[in-house]
Each structure stands twice: as C-alpha cells, then as structure tokens.
N, C-alpha and C positions, 0 to 999 in steps of 0.2 A: 491401426498402430499411428503413431506418432512418431516422426523422424526427427532427428536432433543433428544438426552439422557437426563435423568434428573440430577439435580445439584447434586453434591457429599456432602455426610454428612460434617456438618462443624466441624473444629476443634478449640480448645482452642488456643491465642496466644502465649503462652508459647511452645505449642505442636508442632507448626507451625515453629517456629523461631528454635527450636531444629531439627527437620526433616530437614529443609532447610540446616542447618549449617552442619549436617551429611552428606548430598548428595554432599554438595559443598566440601567438603574435601575427598569423596570417588571417584568422579569422575575422568575422565583422563586427559591428558596434554593440552598443547598448541597445536593451530592449525598451518599448513604450512603458510607460507607467503599470504597477501592476495591480491588482485588487486590495482591498482592504484587509484587514489583519486579522486571523484567527484566533481563537482564544484557547481551544484545548491542546494541550502537548502535541508537538509534531503533527498537527493536522494540517493537510494539503490545502492551499487556497485555491479555488478552482476560478474561471473566467466568469465575469458576469454579463458579458456580450461577445459575440462573434464577430469577426472581420472580416470572411470571407462571404462572398453573395451566397446566403442562403438557398437550400433545396429543401422544398416542404415534401413529405409525403403523407399518408394519412393511414390512421391506423384505427380499429373499431374502439369506440368508447368502453368504458370500464363497466363490467358488468359483476355482480356477486357471486355468480356460479362458478366454482372450480374448473381448472380443466383438468382434462383426465391427464393419468401419469402414463407417461412414452414406455414403448417398450424399452428394457434394459439395453444399455451398449454392450459390447463385447466385454470391455473390462470397467467395472466398479469397484470402488471408488477409482478414478484415474489418479495416476502416480507417476513421478518423475524417476528415472534409474538412476539418478545420480544428482546430489544437492549444486543447484545452479545459482548464480550471481546477478542481482539487478540494482537498479536504482531508482529513486523516487525523481521524477522531472519535471517542469511545469514545460510545456510545450506551446503552450497560448501566449501571444504578447512577448515574442522574445526571437532570436536567433536561431531558429531552430536546426538549421544547417550544420550550425559550430555546437550547439548541444550534442546532436546525436555523432557528429563528428569526434568529440571528446569523449561519449561514451564509448564509442567503438575502440576509441585509443585506451582507457582505461582499462578494458578488456571484459567488460559487462555484456550479457546475452539478453537482459530484460530491461525494459523500463515501463515504470507504473506511473499513470496519469489519471489525475483524478477529474472528474466532469460531475457539473452540476445539472442534475436532470431538470430542475426548472428554466435553464436556460436553453434548453433544446425543445422541450415541448411545449406550447402554446402558440398563440394565444387563447386557444380552446383544447381540448383535450384530443388528443389523436393527431394534432398538427404538429410533424416533427421538422425543424430546423435544424439541421445537422453542421452546417457552417463550417467551422475551420477543422472540426472534428475529423471531416475527409481527408482533408490534407495531413492533418497529423497522424492518422491511420495508414495512408499511403506511405509518408514519409520514412515511418520505422519500418515498413515492411520493406522498404526499398534497401534498406540497411542490413538487412535479413537480421534484425533485431525483433524480439518476441515481446508482445505488448501485452499488460495486464491493464484494464480500465477497472476503477474504482467509482460507483455511483454513488451519491449523496443529493439531498437537499430536493425533496419533493416539490411540483409546482404547486402555487398556492390553491388550485381548485382541487389539489387531492387531501392538501394538509394546510391550514392557513397559516402554519409556521415553520413551513418547511422543513418538518420532520418526517418519520416515516410513513406512508400515505396510508390512510384509513382503510381503503380496499386495496387487497393484495392483488386483485387483477390489474389494476391500475399499472403497476409496476412491472406485472407480468408483459403486458400490452407492449411497454417498452422496451424491455429487455429483449422479445422477441423481434421486436421491428431493427432493434441494433443488431442483433445475431444475424437475421437475413439480410442486412446491409453490409456487415464486414466479414462475415462469415469466419474462417481461420486466421483473417488477418489480426483478428484480436485472439490470443492466446488464452486467455483468461479475464474472468468478470467477475469482481469482489462486489456481494451486497451489501451495500453499506459501509460504514467507517464509524469505529468507535460508538455502536448503538447503546453502549450502557451509560454513556455521559448525556446528561440533561443539554448539553451545548448542543451536541448532534441529532436531538430527538426533538427539538422542537420546545425545550427550555424545563421539560420536566421529565423524569424516568423513573420508573417502577420496575420491580422485579416481574411483576406481570406482563411487562411492555416484553419481555423475553419470548413469550409465547406468540405474540402478535408478530414479532420479529421472524420468529420460525416459520409462522403462516405465509409471510412474505418470501420468504428463501425458499419454500417448498414451491410455491407457485413460479418462481422465476426458474429454479431448477429446471422444472416441467417445461416451461416455454422455451429456455435456451437449449435443452436436450433436444426436443423435437425439431428442431431447425439444424442444430449442429452438435453432434454427440461429444466432437473432441474437443469441445470449448471446455477449459477446466472452468467450474463454477466453486468460487471461493463464500464460506461462510463468512461474513464480515469480522473483522479484529476488535473485541472489545478492548476499550483502554485498560492498560495495567493500572488497577485502580483498587485499593483495599476497603473504599469509604462506601456506605451505602448511604444516603441522602439524598430526597427526590429532587433535590434543587440543584445537586452535583454529579451524583451517578450512584450506579450499583456495581458494589464490589465483583470485580471481574470471577472469581470463582463462583458466587453464587448467581452470577448471569449465565456463564457456563452449564452449571449444573441444571439449571432453570432451561435452557436450551434443549439439552439432552434429554431431558425428562418429559417434556411437553407432549402432550397425545402419545403416551408410552413409546417416546423417542421416536417418532415419524420423521425428524431431521436426520437420522443416523444413515437414510436410504436417500438423501436429498443432496447432497454436498459432496464435493471431492477430496477438499483441505479445508482446513480450518485456518484463517489468518489469524495472527498474533502479533503485538506491538510490544514487545518485552522494553522493559524500562531500560536505563544506564543512568542516571542523575551525574553524579561525579565520581563513580565507582568503577574499578577497573572490570572489564567483563570476566575474570576469574574469580572474582569474590561473589558472595551469598550470603545473605541472613538467614539463620543465624549460626551456623556452624563455622563460615569464613567471611565474616563481614568486612565492609571497607571501614577505613580508617578517615574517610572524606568527612568533612564538617556538615551535617545534616544530612538527610534524605539517606539514611543508611540503614535504619529499623524496621523495615519492612521487605518482603520479598518483592513487592513489587517495583522497589526503586531498582531494582537489577536485572540486567541481560540474562542471566541464568532462572529468572522467573519461568522462561520458555519451558525448562524441564518441569515445573510444576502443572502447567498446561496439559503438558504431554501427560503426566500421571494423571491428570483429570480426565483425559479421552481416555487411557487406557482402563481406567476404573468404569467407566461409563459404558466401554465396550464399542469404542471408535476409533482404537489403536492402530487400525487397518487404514486410516486416513492420515495423509502426510500433513503437517505443519509447513504452510508458508509465511515467512515474517514478512510483513507487507512493509513494517517500518521498523527500524533500531536506529541508532546513532548516540551522539555524544554531542553536547551543546559547548560551545567555548565563550569567552567573554561576549556579555550581551547586557542590554539596559533593559529588560521586558520583566516585569513583576510576576514572581512565580517560577523563574527561570535562573534563581542566582546560583544554582550549582554550577552550572557553565562555567562560572567566573574562576573555578578553581582549576579549570582543565585549560591546559596551554594546548598552541595547534600539534604539538609533537606527540604530547598526550593522547590528543583525538586519532592522531593517524596510529598510533599504536594500540589504543582500545578498538579501533574498528579492525584491525588486521587479526589481532588476537580474538577478536568474536568470531568472525569469519572462519580463523584455524581451528578453534573448537569447536565450531559447528561441522566443519569438512572431517574431523578426525575421530570425534568422540559422538556426535548425534547419530547412531545407528541401532537398529535393533538388535534383537537376538542371531538374527540370520544375517547379520552385517548390511542391512538394508538401511540406506538415509531414512528418517523419519521426518527430515526437513527436504521439502521441494525446491522452492526457491527461497534467498533472503534478500530483501530490498534495502538499502543503505537511505536514508533519510538524511541530505538531500546532495542533489548536485547542483542547481543552478539558481536556488533562492536569492543568495548574497547578491546577484547581478540586479534580480529584479528589485529587492528592497533597496539596494543602495542606489538604484536610478530613482528613486522615491526621497532619497535623504535621509534612509533608515538604514545605515549600514550594521548595526548592531541590533537589528530586530533578532528576537530569536530564531526566527526560523532561518535567517542568514546564517546564524554563528552554528548550526548544525551542519552546513554546507563543506563541500571539498573544493569550491571554488570561489574566489575572491571578487569582491566586488566588481572591478576591474577584469573579470575572467582568469586572470593568472591562478596558477594550482598550489593549493593547500598542501602542506606535507601529508595530508591524507590522500590528496588525489594521487600522488606520486607513490605512496605506500600500498595501496591499492593496486595498483597499474602494476607495480612490481610482484604484489602477490598473485594476482591472477596470470600473469604471466608464466610465472613459475609452478603452478598448479600441475 
C-alpha cells in the first residue's frame, strides 16, 4: 500500500503571486555551465560528470542468463488513485535548493530527473560512482516530493554508441543496484527515453528493436521488483512520431504494437505504467487532427503533432489488452520563441499562449481522462520543463529550444506559465 500526503491548503491568487516573487528574489545565483545540446524534441540533457566525491560500489558483471520472475506483488499493475502533476527538472549543476523551492511553490508533487547510465557505471562493469545523484535523491526526498528517474545512454562497454545495451542483464544489474541504494526514495523508474528514435538508440532504429527493448524492460522490471515492489516501473515513452526511417525513427503506433505483441505479449506482465510524450507543436491542446485541426502554420496534419495524441495511445493499449495500466505523461509542453532548427513552430506561441495551453492540457486530463468506472487512466503528467532556460542562459543561448519550453526565464523570474500552473494547482 502506497501512502500519499494530502493536498495543501489553498492560497488566494494575490498571496500566491506575492510569495512567488519573494522567493524568486531571495534564492541564489546562476548555475555552472550546462552540458551540450540534445537533438530530439524535448529530450532531457543529463550530466556528463559528477561533482560530489564519488562513492564506488561493486555489482556482479553481466551474464546472459535471465533472472527469475519475482513473486507477484499484492497489486499489479501499480496505479495511482488520482491524477498527479509533476515537472521535468535538471538538478545537476544548478542551485538545487532554489529549484526545489520553486517546485513546491508551483504546487508540483513529482520531479523527473534523467540520468545518463554511462556517467555512473565505470570505468569497468559493475563499478558504480553515484556521486551527486545521492544528494539529488536526498534533497528531493527531504522536500516530501516524489522522484521519477529516467535512465538513458549505456556505458560504452555495453554499447559502443551508448544506445540500448546489447545484454539486458547489464541494465538489470544497474537498476537493481539503484533500487537497493535508494529504495522508495525513488518513486518510479522509467526504462529509457524515446527508444523509437535513432538518436536515442545509438544512431539507428528498426521495428525489430522494439523486441530487444521489451527484453530489457522485462529484465529491469524483475530486478527492481525483487528489491522493492512499491517502485513504479515505467515502459519508456516512444517519441510521438509518424515517421519510419532507420536513420530517424519508427512510427510510434508501430513501435507500441510491436512491443505489446512481442513474445506473445510478455511485456504485459512486466510494467506498471506506459510513459507517453504527446506532441504539442503550436497547436492548442483542445485541437486534434483530422476532426478538429489547429489553424497554426505547419505541424498540423498528423495526430502526433497534438497533445490529444495521448488518446490514441490509450486506444492502442486498450486494443492490446493493457488498458488496466495507466499512462504517465513524462514530457509534454509548448515551445515559445527559439532559434533551434526544427522547432520553428514555437515562434508562433506567445508566453501567454504557452501558459494557457499548459493549464488547458492539465484541465483536460484532470476532468476527462477517466475510464468507464470513473478512474483516471493517467497517473502523473510531467511538464517539460522547469529550469532549462536558466542553464542555457548561463551558456549564452537563452533562445535554445529547451529553454523555450521552460516556465522560468534565464534570470529565474517566472514566466506567465509558472504563475498559471501555480494558480491552477492551488485551486484543484
């Protein structure tokens, strides 16, 4: 049984805005330089090094023999009784206390932090240097916030291009060590990110890779649940893409269906929730192609350009017999003005429109995404993102696309979206 704290008392909007501005003025300075840019839409940049004194631990080296399936937990799949809201943050190389304070002021209950596996395990297999992740986990836990960790980029000794590991057991060893170290201070673990993109899979991807991903997910699920059954295990979110090209992507519907059918549906007993990254482009969240298309310029003629594409994913899941598993939206959001090629749609979205679209998406999910019994079919939705504008601004790139999705400005001041989210969550 997982316990959840009650909602906080509601504040008046004037008091909320005053408190926000006071905290923004009082919190510390700018972070150190951030790592290099990512290419995929809304892809979280993770650190390339740790800054705290590392603590080494040793785990068994990888073998090819699969682990036994653990005894089933009392509840399968794990579900949340009500939809909760979270935000994607970068807690390395920044004023972490300030970011977490703003998280609480905004009213969020969950934080998503992506980690690069290759920066933790090495220089040889089984040697784990947890470094600053220890402090991140403790700091999030101390704030009574819940943490989702998303894992990407295998060490080169498991995959030379840092894509999915060739041997599923190698990742099983890693997540087992992570679960043993942190227990339920980590509330959920997402196994990879947008694995249907070539960029996230070592440079090339095919439909057959969906089966290999399932083998990895099954191994990781078994290993995590054997240590701590209360940790949610998420099937990684395919990118919302309608394109199938080995150098770019596999269309997400093809990838979902390949995952769910592989080995007679073995995945269906080996994940708690399906992570999803619905698109947004410049399209308001109420719109959807083809029945109610947006009138934005470009990026309007396919369902993967729309937030409501999450409804199609839900339909795929029901058709495949996994409708009892909730969806977790682990990234959603709207870009604004930016200078990154491929994200020009953000130049159509004003700061006020970004705020309105985000709150409208939250309201749609809260009020309408329920099943026939009135139970929510979304567990948590994580806005992309809190503080990437601060990090990119420190590098002299305030108009990087990742910054444009943020709800803070490079100087830490709130965008209209921050205040809109804060008001919405306070009134729920």
